[in-house]
N, C-alpha and C positions, 0 to 999 in steps of 0.2 A: 653927370646926368642930372637934369633939373628935377625939382620936386613934382612938377606936373607930369613927368613921365612915369609910366607904370614901373613896378618893381622889376619886372623881367624885361630883358631885351632879347632880340632874336637875330640870328644870322646863320648863314649856310656853313655847315662843317663837313658833312659826309660828301665824298666825291665818288661818283660811279665811274669806274675805269673801263674804257672801251678802246678799241684799236684806233678810233679817230680822235679821241680826246677824253675829256672828263666832263661829266654832267653833274651839276650840283644837286644834292638832295638836302632839303631844308631840315635842320635839327634845332630844337629849342635850346636857347642859351639863357640861363638865369644869372643875375648879377648880385644884388644885395642879399646878404645872409647874416646870421649871427648865431652864437652858441659856444659850446665848449665840448670837450671830449674827455674820455677816460680810457686808460689802457692798462693792461696787466701783462702777465706772461702765460704761456701755454699751461694747461692743466697738467699736474703731475702728482702722483701719489707714491708713497713708499711705506713699507712696514718692516720692522725689525723681526728677524726670525725668532721663534720661541726657543728659549734656553731651558735645558733640563739638567738636573744634577741631584746629589744627595748631600744632606748636611753631615759634616764630620766624616766625609768619605764614604758613607753608605748607610744601610739600615740593618737591623737585626735579622738573623736567619738568612743573610745573603741577599735579601730582597732589595732591589734598587728603588729608591724613591726620588722624586724630583718635583720641581715646581716650575711653571711657565713664567717667563719674564713678561711684564706688562707689554702689550702690543703698543707700538708707537707709530704714529703717522706724521708725515710731513704736512705742513699746512697746505690746503688746497689752493691752487693758483688759477686765476681766471685767464681765459683766452684774451689775446690782444684784440681789442675792439675799438671802433670809432662810432660815436653817436651819429644817428642819421640826419641830424640837424646841427649846423654850426660851421664856423670858420676855424681851421686848425693850422697852426704853424708847424711846418715839417721840421723835425729834429727835436722840438720841445714838446709839442702837443701830440704829435703822431710820428711814428717811425716809418721810414721808407719800407716798401715791401708790396706784396700782392695782397689785395683785399677783395672780399666778396660780400655782396648784399643781396638778399633774396626776398621774395614775396612782395615785390613792388607792383603796384597796379596803375593802369591807365596812364603811363608815362608821367606819373606824379613825382617820381624821384629825379632830381637833378643833381649832378655832381660836376666839379670843376677842379682841374689842376691849374695853378696860377703861378706866375713868376714874381708877382708883387701884390700888394694889397690896395692898389689904386682902383680896382673894380672896373677897369676899362676893357674894351674888347681886345686891345693889344696885350693885356695882362694874361689872357687866357692861353694856356699851352694846349689843353685838350678838355673836352667836356661831352656830356651826353644827357639826354632824357631817357629814362629807363622804365620799361615794363618787364616784369619777371625778375630774372637774375642778372646782376651786373658784376663784372670783374674790372678792377682798375689797378694798375701798377703805379704806386706813388714813388717817384724817383728822388734820389739824394739831392739832385739839382733843383727840384721843385721847392718853392718857398711856402706855398699855402695849398691846402686841400679844403674845398667847400662842398657841403652836402645839404640838400634841402628836401624834405619829404621822403627820405629813403629809409629802408630798413637798416638796422645796425650793421655796420661794416665789420667783418671779422677777418683777421689775418689768416691766410692759408699758405700752406707749403707749396711752392711752385713745382716741386718734384713729387708731390703726393699722387698716388694712384687711386683708381676708383672702379666702378662697374659701369662702363659706358653703355648708353642706350642706343637702340636702332630706330626709335620713334621719338620725335621731338615736338613740343608745342610750338606752333607757328608764331605765337606771341610770347615765347619763353625767355627772350633776351639773349644772353650769352651762354655758350656751352663750351667748356674746356675739352679740347680734342684728346681722346684717350682716357678721360676722367668722366665727363658728362655725356659725350657723344663718341660713337665708334666711327673710325674712318670708313668711307664708302660713298656710293652714289645715292642721293636722296631726291625725292619728288614731293612737291607740294602742289595741290590743285585748287581750283575755284577762286583764285585771287582776282580781285576787281580793282579797276581804276588805279593801278600801279601803287596801291597802298602797301603791298608786300615789299619789304626791303630785307635783303640778306647780304651777309658779308663774311668772307674768309679773311682772317687776320693772323699775322705772325706773332703778335704779342698783345698785351693789354694796356699798351701806352696810349692808344686811341688817336695817335697822330695820323696824318694822311699817309705817311710812310709805313704805318703799321698794316695798311690794307693790301692784301694780296689780290683780291677780286671782290666785286660786289655788283648788285643790280637792283633796280626797282622793277617789279614783275606784275603783269596782268595775265590772268589765265594760269597755265601750268608752268611751274618752275622746276628745273632740274639742275642740281649742283653736285659736284664731286668734292668731298672733303677728304684731303689727303692726310696721311700719318705725320707729315711734316708741318701741317697747319697748327697754329697755337690755339685758335678759337674759331667758333662759328657763331654768328649773330643772326637772329631772326626777329623781325618786328612786323606785325600786321599781316602775317602770312597764314595760309592754311597749314594745318599740321604736316610735318615732314615724315615720310616713311622711307626706310632704307630699301632700295631695290636691288642692289648688288654690292 
């Protein structure tokens, strides 16, 4: 890429699946980034039980006396995180796994999984511009993970449970089915000029093969999220309400 070119390059990534074929939806792609990361281990606490007893086997008049052992705690451990800005080498700077970033605004968050550090379009395995919440699975076979303008990425347990909701923000980003969103049929209204994009996906790899179904919508959108879906993504849509 020449110096005269802007820092960001753009190309089509999302594909709308239809019976007749695939329609391309343009998604922003960023290239050059820099930075570093830090990571730790999930938070854990422990304490030793209080011990009681009496000196020399007991006290006068048969009364028992005792003293508590000093309470001890294991050092607090930080959650595994990745900075929202930087290039990270998978295996040394960042461990493979499922990560989540929240609170991103106006598609200002850009992330990228890459197979090398050339910074070319062919280097990109998957990427996205994010508003709201993002999930991404960094795989062992990935070489680099890049993030620009995102909230801190935190490792999450892929098998964790939650309290799924039946109302979703239309620009909320990604929702994990069974954790963030309950399965069911959802409706979004008042969408204009096909700015609403929704997607049902089987995982957080973000490849074309991850997509189960998707669409760009004008007017009212209705979609059935199944219990077998991994994630539901919504960008630029009116809020979603569960109807059944």
